[in-house]
C-alpha positions in Angstrom: 4.0 -3.7 4.9 5.7 -7.3 3.6 2.6 -8.4 5.9 -0.2 -6.7 3.2 -0.8 -4.1 6.0 -0.5 -0.6 5.3 0.9 1.7 8.3 -0.7 5.6 8.1 0.7 8.3 9.7 -1.4 11.0 10.6 -0.8 14.3 12.8 -0.9 14.1 16.8 -4.8 16.0 16.7 -6.2 13.7 14.3 -4.4 11.2 16.5 -6.1 12.5 19.7 -9.1 12.2 18.1 -9.4 8.9 17.0 -8.2 7.9 20.5 -11.1 9.4 22.3 -13.5 8.0 19.5 -12.2 4.9 19.9 -12.7 5.2 24.3 -16.3 5.9 23.6 -17.1 3.4 21.1 -15.0 0.1 21.0 -16.5 -1.1 17.8 -14.4 1.7 15.9 -13.8 1.3 11.8 -12.3 3.6 10.3 -12.0 4.0 5.9 -9.1 3.8 4.5 -8.8 4.9 0.3 -5.3 3.6 -0.7 -6.1 4.8 -4.8 -6.7 8.5 -3.1 -4.4 7.9 -0.1 -7.2 9.2 2.1 -8.2 7.9 5.6 -11.8 8.0 6.2 -12.9 9.4 10.2 -16.4 8.1 11.1 -16.8 11.8 11.3 -16.5 12.0 7.4 -13.2 13.8 7.7 -10.5 13.0 5.4 -6.9 12.4 6.2 -4.6 12.3 3.8 -1.9 10.4 4.0 2.1 9.9 1.9 2.7 6.8 1.1 5.9 5.5 -1.1 4.7 4.7 -4.8 6.4 1.2 -4.9 5.2 0.2 -1.7 1.5 1.4 -2.8 1.8 -0.6 -6.6 2.5 -3.7 -4.7 -0.5 -3.1 -1.9 -2.6 -2.4 -4.9 -2.1 -5.4 -6.8 -1.6 -7.4 -4.1 2.5 -8.4 -4.9 5.6 -8.4 -2.7 8.4 -7.4 -4.1 9.0 -11.0 -5.9 5.8 -11.1 -7.0 6.2 -7.7 -8.7 9.6 -9.3 -10.5 7.3 -12.0 -11.6 5.2 -9.6 -13.5 7.8 -9.4 -15.8 8.5 -12.5 -16.5 8.0 -12.4 -20.7 10.6 -10.0 -21.1 13.0 -11.8 -18.8 12.5 -14.7 -20.9 12.9 -12.6 -24.1 16.1 -10.9 -23.0 17.4 -14.4 -22.4 16.5 -15.9 -25.4 18.0 -12.5 -27.3 21.3 -13.4 -25.6 21.7 -16.9 -25.0 21.9 -17.7 -29.3 25.1 -15.2 -28.3 27.0 -17.4 -26.2 29.7 -19.1 -27.9 
């Protein structure tokens, strides 16, 4: 996921369908709906998948761990400013 790729775990039956379909149609494309956490097969069938909440948020917003932390920069600066004034 650090490269912006979403690994999706699917069950063996769905995997077998996809492998067979890909053999018939090498240009096969799938749709992944990250907000709804579902994979749409060429048949229109929807397959749900699980994803870590933090990883989902980062992928949805195009962030890595550091980028996520930097979204809190205003709060971090405010905290530091409050505590700098208390230094001897």
